[in-house]
C-alpha positions in Angstrom: 6.8 0.6 -26.5 3.7 -0.7 -28.1 2.3 -4.3 -28.7 2.4 -3.7 -32.6 6.4 -2.9 -32.2 6.8 -5.9 -29.9 5.3 -8.1 -32.4 7.2 -6.5 -35.4 10.4 -6.9 -33.5 9.6 -10.6 -32.9 9.2 -11.3 -36.5 12.0 -9.8 -37.7 14.1 -11.7 -35.1 12.5 -14.9 -36.7 12.7 -14.2 -40.3 16.0 -11.8 -40.5 19.6 -13.1 -40.6 22.6 -11.2 -40.1 24.3 -9.8 -43.7 28.0 -9.6 -41.7 27.8 -13.6 -40.9 26.6 -14.3 -44.4 29.6 -12.2 -45.5 31.9 -14.4 -43.2 30.8 -17.8 -45.2 32.9 -16.3 -48.0 35.9 -16.4 -46.3 35.7 -19.3 -44.0 35.8 -23.0 -44.8 32.5 -24.0 -45.8 31.6 -26.5 -42.9 32.6 -24.2 -40.3 30.8 -21.1 -41.5 27.7 -23.8 -41.7 28.5 -24.9 -37.8 28.8 -21.3 -37.0 25.7 -20.0 -38.7 23.5 -23.0 -37.1 25.0 -22.3 -33.5 24.2 -18.2 -33.9 20.4 -19.2 -35.5 20.3 -21.8 -32.3 21.2 -19.0 -30.0 18.5 -16.8 -31.7 15.9 -19.0 -31.1 16.7 -19.7 -27.4 17.0 -15.7 -26.8 13.2 -15.6 -28.7 12.1 -18.2 -26.5 13.1 -16.3 -23.2 11.8 -12.8 -24.7 8.1 -14.5 -25.6 8.1 -16.7 -21.8 8.7 -13.2 -20.1 6.2 -11.3 -22.6 3.5 -13.9 -21.5 4.2 -14.2 -18.0 4.9 -10.5 -17.1 2.6 -9.0 -19.5 -0.2 -11.2 -21.0 -0.8 -13.0 -18.0 -1.3 -9.8 -15.5 -3.2 -8.4 -18.4 -5.6 -11.1 -18.8 -5.6 -11.1 -14.7 -6.9 -7.7 -15.1 -9.4 -8.1 -18.0 -11.1 -10.8 -15.9 -12.0 -8.7 -12.9 -14.1 -6.0 -15.3 -17.5 -6.4 -15.6 -18.0 -6.3 -19.5 -15.5 -9.3 -19.7 -17.2 -11.4 -16.9 -20.6 -10.7 -18.4 -19.5 -12.2 -21.7 -17.6 -15.0 -19.5 -20.6 -15.8 -18.0 -22.8 -15.8 -20.9 -20.3 -18.2 -22.2 -19.9 -20.6 -19.4 -23.3 -20.9 -17.8 -25.9 -19.5 -20.5 -24.2 -21.4 -23.5 -21.6 -24.4 -22.3 -23.3 -25.5 -19.0 -27.0 -25.2 -20.2 -26.7 -26.3 -24.0 -23.3 -28.6 -23.6 -23.0 -30.0 -20.4 -22.8 -33.7 -21.6 -19.8 -32.3 -23.8 -17.7 -30.5 -21.3 -18.0 -32.5 -18.3 -16.8 -35.6 -20.6 -13.3 -34.0 -21.8 -10.8 -33.6 -19.8 -9.4 -30.1 -20.9 -12.3 -27.9 -19.8 -12.0 -28.1 -15.9 -8.3 -29.1 -15.9 -6.3 -26.4 -15.6 -2.8 -28.1 -15.8 -3.9 -29.6 -18.9 -4.4 -26.5 -20.5 -1.0 -24.7 -19.1 0.9 -28.1 -20.3 -0.9 -27.9 -24.0 -0.2 -24.6 -24.8 3.3 -24.3 -23.4 4.0 -27.8 -25.1 2.5 -26.4 -28.7 4.4 -22.7 -27.8 7.7 -24.5 -27.2 7.4 -27.5 -29.8 6.6 -24.7 -32.3 9.9 -22.5 -31.7 12.2 -25.5 -31.7 11.1 -27.0 -35.5 10.2 -23.2 -36.9 12.7 -22.5 -39.6 15.0 -25.5 -39.2 13.8 -27.5 -42.4 13.6 -30.3 -40.6 17.5 -30.4 -40.1 18.0 -32.8 -37.6 21.0 -31.7 -36.3 19.6 -28.0 -35.7 16.7 -29.7 -34.1 18.9 -31.3 -31.6 20.8 -28.2 -30.8 17.8 -26.0 -30.3 16.2 -28.6 -27.9 19.7 -28.2 -25.5 19.7 -24.5 -25.8 16.0 -23.7 -25.4 15.7 -25.6 -22.2 18.7 -23.6 -21.1 16.6 -20.4 -21.9 13.7 -21.8 -20.1 15.7 -22.3 -16.7 15.7 -18.6 -15.6 11.9 -18.7 -16.2 11.7 -21.4 -14.2 13.5 -19.9 -11.2 11.8 -16.9 -11.4 8.3 -18.4 -11.1 9.5 -20.1 -7.5 10.4 -16.1 -6.2 8.9 -15.8 -2.7 7.3 -12.7 -3.1 6.4 -12.7 -6.7 8.9 -10.5 -8.8 5.5 -9.3 -10.7 4.4 -5.4 -9.3 1.8 -5.8 -6.9 -0.6 -3.9 -8.8 -1.3 -6.7 -11.0 -2.6 -9.0 -8.0 -0.6 -12.1 -8.9 0.3 -14.0 -5.7 3.7 -16.3 -6.3 1.4 -19.6 -5.0 -0.7 -18.9 -8.4 2.3 -19.0 -10.3 3.9 -22.4 -9.3 1.2 -24.2 -11.9 3.5 -22.6 -14.6 6.5 -23.4 -12.4 5.7 -26.6 -12.5 4.7 -27.6 -16.2 7.3 -25.4 -17.4 10.0 -27.4 -15.3 8.5 -30.6 -17.0 8.9 -29.1 -20.6 12.2 -28.2 -19.7 13.5 -31.7 -18.3 11.6 -32.8 -21.7 13.5 -30.8 -24.0 16.8 -31.4 -22.2 16.4 -35.1 -22.4 15.3 -35.6 -26.0 18.8 -33.4 -26.7 20.2 -36.4 -24.9 18.8 -39.2 -26.9 19.0 -37.9 -30.5 22.5 -36.7 -29.8 23.3 -39.8 -28.5 21.7 -41.7 -31.5 23.3 -39.7 -33.9 26.6 -40.5 -32.9 25.8 -44.6 -32.4 25.1 -44.3 -36.3 28.2 -42.5 -37.2 30.3 -44.8 -35.1 31.1 -41.8 -32.3 29.4 -42.5 -29.4 32.0 -44.1 -27.4 34.4 -41.2 -28.1 32.1 -38.6 -27.4 30.9 -40.3 -24.3 34.7 -39.8 -22.8 34.7 -36.2 -23.5 34.4 -34.4 -20.4 32.2 -31.3 -21.8 29.7 -34.3 -22.7 30.1 -35.9 -19.2 29.2 -32.5 -17.6 25.7 -33.0 -19.8 25.0 -36.4 -19.1 25.5 -35.6 -15.2 22.9 -32.4 -15.4 20.9 -34.8 -17.3 20.9 -37.6 -14.6 20.0 -34.3 -12.3 17.0 -33.3 -14.4 15.9 -36.9 -14.5 16.0 -37.2 -10.4 14.1 -33.8 -10.1 11.6 -35.4 -12.4 10.9 -38.4 -10.8 11.0 -36.9 -7.5 8.3 -34.0 -8.1 5.6 -36.6 -9.2 2.7 -36.2 -7.2 3.1 -39.4 -4.6 6.9 -38.8 -4.1 6.2 -35.2 -3.3 3.2 -36.1 -0.9 5.4 -39.3 0.6 8.0 -36.8 1.7 8.0 -33.4 0.8 10.8 -32.5 2.8 13.3 -34.8 0.9 11.6 -33.6 -2.6 12.4 -29.8 -1.6 16.1 -31.0 -0.5 16.9 -32.9 -3.7 15.3 -30.1 -6.1 17.3 -27.2 -4.1 20.7 -29.1 -4.1 20.1 -30.3 -8.0 18.9 -26.7 -9.3 22.1 -25.3 -8.1 24.5 -28.4 -9.4 22.5 -27.6 -12.7 23.4 -24.5 -13.4 27.1 -25.3 -12.9 26.9 -28.3 -15.0 25.1 -26.7 -17.9 27.6 -23.6 -18.0 30.6 -26.2 -18.4 28.9 -28.2 -20.9 27.4 -25.9 -23.0 29.3 -24.5 -26.3 29.3 -21.6 -26.9 28.7 -20.7 -23.4 25.9 -19.5 -21.4 27.6 -17.0 -19.3 24.3 -14.7 -19.1 22.1 -17.6 -18.6 23.9 -19.0 -15.8 24.3 -15.3 -14.0 20.6 -14.9 -14.3 19.9 -17.9 -12.5 22.2 -17.6 -9.8 21.2 -13.8 -9.1 17.8 -15.0 -8.8 18.8 -17.7 -6.2 21.0 -15.4 -4.5 18.0 -12.8 -4.0 15.9 -15.3 -2.7 18.5 -16.4 0.0 19.0 -12.3 0.6 16.0 -11.6 0.9 15.0 -14.6 3.3 18.0 -13.5 5.7 16.8 -10.0 6.1 13.0 -11.0 6.4 13.7 -13.7 9.1 13.2 -13.2 13.0 13.9 -15.5 15.9 11.0 -15.8 18.2 9.4 -18.0 21.1 5.9 -19.3 20.5 3.1 -20.8 22.5 1.1 -24.0 21.7 -2.6 -24.4 22.5 -3.6 -28.1 21.5 -7.1 -27.7 20.1 -8.0 -31.4 19.2 -6.0 -34.3 17.8 -6.1 -32.4 14.4 -5.1 -29.2 15.1 -3.4 -26.8 17.3 -2.7 -23.3 17.8 0.7 -21.8 17.3 0.8 -18.0 19.1 3.7 -15.6 18.9 3.9 -12.0 19.2 3.5 -9.5 16.1 6.7 -7.8 16.9 8.8 -10.9 15.2 7.3 -10.2 11.6 9.7 -8.1 9.6 6.6 -6.2 8.5 3.4 -5.4 9.8 0.4 -7.0 7.3 -1.9 -5.1 5.8 -4.6 -7.3 4.0 -6.1 -10.2 6.1 -5.1 -13.6 5.5 -1.5 -13.0 5.2 0.9 -15.5 5.7 4.4 -16.4 7.0 7.0 -19.0 6.4 8.6 -20.9 9.7 10.8 -23.5 10.9 12.1 -24.8 14.1 15.4 -23.8 15.0 17.6 -26.8 15.8 19.6 -27.4 18.7 22.1 -29.2 16.4 24.5 -26.3 15.1 25.2 -28.6 11.9 21.3 -29.2 11.2 21.0 -25.3 12.0 23.5 -24.4 9.3 21.9 -26.7 6.9 18.3 -25.1 7.5 19.8 -22.0 6.5 21.8 -23.2 3.3 18.5 -25.3 2.3 15.6 -22.7 3.3 12.9 -25.5 4.3 9.9 -23.8 5.5 6.3 -24.1 6.2 3.9 -21.7 5.1 0.7 -20.9 7.4 -1.8 -18.6 7.0 -2.4 -15.3 9.8 -5.7 -16.6 11.1 -6.1 -13.4 13.4 -6.7 -9.7 12.1 -4.1 -7.7 10.9 -4.3 -5.1 13.6 -4.0 -7.5 16.8 -0.5 -7.6 18.7 -0.7 -11.5 18.8 -0.1 -13.7 15.8 -2.1 -16.7 15.6 -1.6 -19.8 13.3 -3.8 -22.9 13.1 -1.2 -25.9 12.2 -2.3 -29.3 11.5 -0.7 -32.1 14.0 1.5 -34.3 12.2 4.6 -34.6 11.0 4.4 -31.0 8.9 6.2 -29.2 11.6 7.3 -30.2 15.1 5.4 -28.2 17.7 7.6 -27.4 20.8 6.4 -25.0 23.5 8.4 -22.2 24.2 10.6 -23.2 21.2 12.6 -21.2 19.3 11.3 -20.6 15.5 12.4 -18.5 12.6 9.6 -16.7 11.0 10.0 -14.9 7.7 7.3 -12.6 6.4 4.7 -11.5 6.0 3.6 -12.3 2.8 0.6 -10.5 1.6 -2.3 -12.0 -0.3 -3.5 -10.9 -3.7 -7.4 -10.9 -3.0 -8.6 -9.9 -6.3 -12.1 -7.9 -4.2 -10.4 -6.4 -1.0 -7.7 -3.5 -1.1 -6.2 -1.3 1.3 -5.7 2.3 0.0 -3.2 4.2 2.1 -5.9 6.8 2.6 -9.6 5.9 2.8 -12.1 8.6 2.4 -16.2 9.0 2.1 -15.1 9.7 -1.7 -12.8 6.8 -2.2 -15.9 4.3 -1.3 -18.4 6.0 -3.8 -17.7 3.5 -6.4 -18.3 0.5 -3.6 -21.8 0.3 -3.6 -22.3 -2.5 -1.4 -20.2 -1.1 2.1 -21.8 0.9 4.5 -20.3 4.5 4.4 -20.3 5.4 7.9 -17.8 8.0 8.6 -17.0 7.5 12.0 -15.8 3.9 10.7 -13.8 5.4 7.7 -10.6 5.5 10.5 -10.9 1.9 11.7 -7.9 -0.2 11.0 -10.8 -3.1 9.8 -12.2 -0.7 7.2 -11.2 -1.6 3.3 -12.4 -1.3 -0.2 -14.2 -4.4 -1.0 -15.6 -4.6 -4.5 -18.0 -7.4 -3.6 -22.1 -7.8 -2.6 -21.9 -11.5 -1.6 -19.0 -13.6 -1.1 -19.2 -17.5 -0.8 -16.4 -19.3 0.8 -15.8 -23.2 1.1 -12.9 -24.3 3.3 -11.4 -27.6 4.7 -9.4 -28.2 7.9 -6.9 -25.7 9.0 -7.6 -23.6 5.9 -10.2 -22.0 8.2 -7.0 -19.7 9.2 -7.7 -18.1 5.8 -11.2 -17.6 5.8 -11.6 -16.4 9.4 -10.0 -12.8 9.0 -11.8 -12.4 5.7 -15.0 -13.2 7.1 -14.6 -11.0 10.3 -13.3 -8.0 7.8 -16.2 -8.7 5.1 -18.7 -8.5 8.0 -17.3 -5.5 9.4 -17.4 -3.7 6.1 -21.2 -5.0 5.6 -20.7 -7.6 3.1 -23.0 -10.6 3.1 -21.0 -13.8 3.6 -21.9 -17.5 3.8 -18.7 -19.6 5.1 -18.9 -23.2 4.8 -15.9 -24.8 7.2 -15.5 -28.8 6.6 -13.6 -30.5 9.2 -13.0 -34.0 10.5 -13.3 -33.6 14.3 -16.2 -32.0 15.9 -13.7 -31.1 18.8 -11.9 -28.8 16.1 -15.0 -26.2 17.1 -13.3 -25.3 20.3 -10.8 -23.2 18.0 -13.4 -20.7 17.6 -13.3 -19.7 21.2 -9.8 -18.6 20.7 -11.0 -15.5 18.7 -13.2 -12.5 18.8 -17.0 -13.3 18.1 -17.6 -12.1 14.6 -19.2 -15.5 13.0 -22.0 -14.1 11.2 -22.7 -16.7 8.0 -20.3 -19.3 9.6 -21.4 -23.0 8.9 -19.5 -26.0 10.0 -20.0 -29.8 8.7 -18.2 -32.3 10.8 -17.8 -34.8 8.3 -14.5 -36.7 9.2 -12.9 -35.8 6.1 -11.8 -32.2 4.7 -13.9 -32.6 1.5 -16.8 -31.1 -0.6 -19.4 -32.8 -3.0 -20.2 -31.1 -6.1 -21.7 -33.8 -8.9 -22.1 -31.5 -12.2 -25.4 -33.8 -13.8 -27.6 -34.0 -10.9 -27.1 -30.7 -9.0 -27.1 -27.7 -11.0 -29.0 -28.8 -13.9 -31.5 -26.3 -13.9 -30.1 -23.2 -12.0 -32.7 -20.5 -13.3 -35.6 -22.8 -11.9 -34.4 -23.1 -8.7 -36.9 -22.3 -5.8 -36.6 -18.5 -4.5 -36.8 -20.0 -1.2 -34.7 -22.9 -1.6 -31.6 -21.1 0.4 -33.4 -21.5 3.4 -33.6 -25.2 3.6 -30.6 -27.6 4.5 -28.1 -28.5 1.8 -28.7 -32.2 1.2 -26.1 -34.2 1.9 -24.2 -37.0 -0.1 -25.4 -40.6 0.4 -22.2 -41.9 -0.3 -20.6 -40.1 2.9 -19.4 -43.1 5.1 -20.4 -40.8 8.4 -24.2 -40.7 7.1 -24.5 -44.5 7.9 -27.3 -44.9 10.5 -28.4 -41.4 9.9 -31.8 -40.6 8.4 -31.1 -36.9 8.4 -28.3 -34.5 9.2 -28.1 -33.4 12.9 -27.7 -29.6 13.1 -26.9 -27.7 16.1 -26.2 -23.9 16.7 -27.5 -20.6 17.7 -28.7 -20.0 14.1 -30.9 -23.2 14.4 -32.3 -22.5 18.3 -34.0 -19.2 17.7 -34.6 -18.5 21.3 -32.0 -16.2 21.5 -32.8 -13.8 18.5 -35.9 -12.7 16.6 -36.1 -14.2 13.6 -37.3 -12.2 10.5 -36.0 -15.0 8.0 -39.6 -15.9 7.0 -40.7 -12.0 6.7 -39.3 -11.1 3.4 -39.4 -13.5 0.9 -37.8 -13.5 -2.6 -41.0 -14.3 -4.5 -43.5 -11.7 -3.5 -43.4 -8.8 -0.9 -46.2 -8.6 1.5 -48.3 -5.2 1.8 -47.1 -3.0 4.2 -50.1 -3.5 6.5 -49.8 -7.1 7.1 -46.2 -6.7 7.2 -46.2 -4.2 9.9 -48.9 -6.6 11.8 -46.6 -9.3 11.2 -43.3 -7.5 12.7 -45.0 -6.6 16.3 -46.2 -10.0 16.6 -42.8 -11.8 15.8 -41.2 -9.1 18.2 -43.7 -9.5 20.9 -43.5 -13.4 20.7 -39.6 -13.4 20.1 -38.8 -11.1 23.1 -40.8 -12.6 26.1 -38.3 -14.0 29.0 -35.4 -13.8 26.9 -32.3 -11.8 27.2 -31.3 -9.0 25.2 -27.9 -10.7 24.1 -27.4 -13.6 22.3 -25.7 -16.6 24.0 -23.7 -19.4 23.1 -24.6 -23.0 22.3 -24.1 -26.3 23.5 -23.4 -29.0 21.3 -23.3 -32.7 21.7 -22.2 -35.1 18.9 -24.4 -38.0 17.9 -23.4 -41.4 18.6 -21.8 -42.2 15.4 -19.4 -39.1 16.2 -18.6 -40.1 19.8 -15.0 -40.2 20.9 -15.0 -43.5 22.6 -13.2 -45.7 20.0 -10.6 -42.8 19.0 -7.3 -43.1 20.0 -4.4 -40.7 19.6 -0.8 -41.4 19.8 1.5 -38.5 20.5 5.2 -38.1 21.1 5.4 -37.4 24.8 8.4 -35.3 25.7 8.8 -32.8 28.2 8.8 -29.7 25.7 6.4 -31.3 23.3 2.3 -30.7 23.4 1.0 -34.3 24.5 -2.4 -33.5 25.8 -4.5 -36.5 26.8 -7.8 -36.8 25.2 -9.8 -39.1 27.7 -12.8 -37.4 27.8 -15.9 -39.5 25.5 -18.0 -37.3 23.7 -17.9 -34.2 25.6 -20.2 -31.0 25.4 -18.2 -28.1 23.1 -19.6 -24.3 23.9 -19.7 -22.5 20.3 -20.3 -18.9 19.8 -23.6 -17.6 18.7 -24.4 -17.1 15.1 -22.6 -20.6 14.1 -24.4 -23.2 12.7 -23.0 -26.8 13.0 -24.1 -29.9 11.1 -22.8 -33.5 11.0 -22.1 -34.7 7.3 -20.7 -33.8 4.3 -22.5 -30.5 2.4 -23.2 -30.8 -1.3 -23.0 -27.6 -3.4 -26.4 -27.5 -5.1 -29.1 -25.1 -6.3 -29.5 -23.5 -3.0 -26.3 -22.0 -2.6 -26.3 -20.7 -6.1 -29.6 -19.0 -5.5 -27.9 -17.3 -2.4 -25.5 -16.0 -4.4 -28.5 -14.5 -7.1 -30.2 -13.0 -3.8 -30.2 -9.4 -3.6 -30.6 -7.0 -0.3 -34.0 -5.8 0.5 -33.7 -2.5 2.0 -37.2 -1.5 3.7 -40.4 -2.7 2.9 -41.6 -1.1 -0.6 -44.8 -1.7 -3.4 -42.2 -3.1 -5.9 -39.9 -6.3 -5.2 -36.2 -4.9 -5.3 -34.9 -8.5 -4.4 -34.0 -11.2 -7.0 -36.9 -13.0 -8.7 -35.8 -16.2 -10.1 -39.1 -16.0 -12.4 -37.3 -12.8 -14.6 -35.9 -14.2 -17.5 -33.9 -11.1 -18.3 -30.3 -11.1 -17.8 -29.8 -7.9 -15.4 -29.0 -10.7 -12.7 -25.9 -10.9 -14.8 -24.8 -7.5 -13.5 -25.5 -8.2 -10.0 -23.4 -11.6 -10.2 -20.3 -9.5 -11.0 -20.2 -8.6 -7.6 -20.6 -12.2 -6.4 -17.5 -14.1 -5.4 -16.7 -17.7 -4.7 -13.4 -18.7 -2.4 -12.2 -21.7 -1.4 -9.2 -22.9 0.2 -7.8 -25.9 1.8 -7.7 -29.9 0.3 -7.0 -30.2 -3.1 -10.1 -31.9 -3.9 -12.3 -29.5 -1.9 -10.6 -26.9 -4.0 -11.3 -28.2 -7.4 -14.9 -29.0 -6.7 -15.6 -25.4 -5.5 -14.1 -24.1 -8.6 -15.7 -26.7 -11.1 -19.4 -25.5 -9.4 -18.3 -21.6 -9.5 -16.9 -22.1 -13.4 -20.4 -23.9 -14.0 -22.3 -21.3 -12.5 -19.9 -18.5 -14.2 -19.0 -16.9 -11.0 -16.0 -14.8 -10.2 -13.2 -17.6 -8.1 -10.4 -17.2 -5.8 -8.7 -19.8 -4.2 -5.6 -20.2 -1.7 -3.7 -23.3 -1.6 -0.3 -24.2 -0.3 -0.5 -27.8 -2.3 2.5 -28.3 -4.9 
């Protein structure tokens, strides 16, 4: 069905009335007739709400997402965001809440839509508006439950992960609760004015409605951020139990009845239960404690219900309780913890990086329920069933080596450069993506911000392929981006600024007593590799004869008395990052991991190719310039690399194949997203925060 036919059908639903209903008015009492017509009208607009919501979520949203991935749309979006809004209206967009606030955008859009449907064609009839508020809130309930399904019910080709639908779930739920509350408040006032309040409150159907409203208010109160962060398990239990009860109470309260709405809600909840039971296995896990902050959980890949295809898939796990009653409660209320698979899809052991704390009890050789895997929807990485040289023809940035086509690590990657920022345990998302991108010849730069420098020991548990990894030990998993100070003149950035150390935020508490950031790692100690970084510049290409002479000099001077292989580096933190005054408390039992950390400032060996800095990173011009660079393929008379002095807009086409990725704490993801949006770049985020 075409879009025009759907639009005409919706207009007809809005404006047409049933002729048969009007004819019945001649035979029935006028009051009963008007009441019946009003009921039919209210039902019609509740059905319209459901149809429009499904149309927007299942068709418009995926279509818009696909459209944003096209080069033509990106070019227009980049010009508007970066060249127009950021350069000329920077003072305006960063003083308004709307531009960077996705939650506010969702809230305003859906509030306006639902409000319009509620009052449209009512002639401001008080009773009809009151009835519509209640009926429309019921029609939104299946939408809210559908948005919470894991995995998303939308087709996989649409590339929408269920995590990306959670903001919609949250704000439509709040609009639903507001509509239900308004429905009850208006009816209460109406009955009070007519002297019927006491009589109506004692009516059984209204008692069901009052109980449903109380559950809605409890759901709304416990969904506040502070409550969710204070006790997420209690928040989840309240929501799950209240959802089942509200469906039953609304079914008993509504007149006319809502059998189809109730049936659809129950079907969605039952589908989720059946899916979870079919895709859950029991297995034993091993725990490796890395630092006071993180641990590594491992179990065999056979425990997965299906083999992962893409890197950075995630599973949902929970501990099998020894208490039978608790075990049954866990089966009834599916409270599970999501964790990203940190290793590659083709490996035999699944590795999860878990933050120590109260999120998940870590017990050695304990029995855990594993649900999944759930595939990620990374917009620039795909895995076709058959990969041939012809299928890679449109992917100009990958190495098209015939012997590597059959490798399990071979993917179609529609990106030339990928810039990633992750914090804390979210390195589990970045590590497999980094290794896959490096294998497929894509230029990557990964910034990992972590609290404790001892977290670096984690890297020794993975196979070395960390080219492009930069670690910042900052004491807190955050990243800085100051809109007015750091990206004021992106096009005038120095072409060689990507070789400089990114400036650190002077507000960082860990920088007290430091004149400059301490930097370690094999990319800083050049004794283990030949340094060609200064040979080619993006400003001006050297002549062939001069270039050849410098290459010979660099090669001869760099290969004297050194090994042909790069060696791991040893780092020792500055005094301010010592562990002398750090105390770590663990619950000591026979089965619970409780490693003693008694060493004072231990030296840590890290794999080759990793750069380590102490301090907090700041997103600035140097990172944006790195995104603008082109790859120079051999010496030539003309510069084929990016030249920042070029005033043409040809670099916009190149930026269409550049992606910015963020994962981890909400503040880190939000700052990276702002930076990417101001730069007019593609952005992808992975976050389990709710």
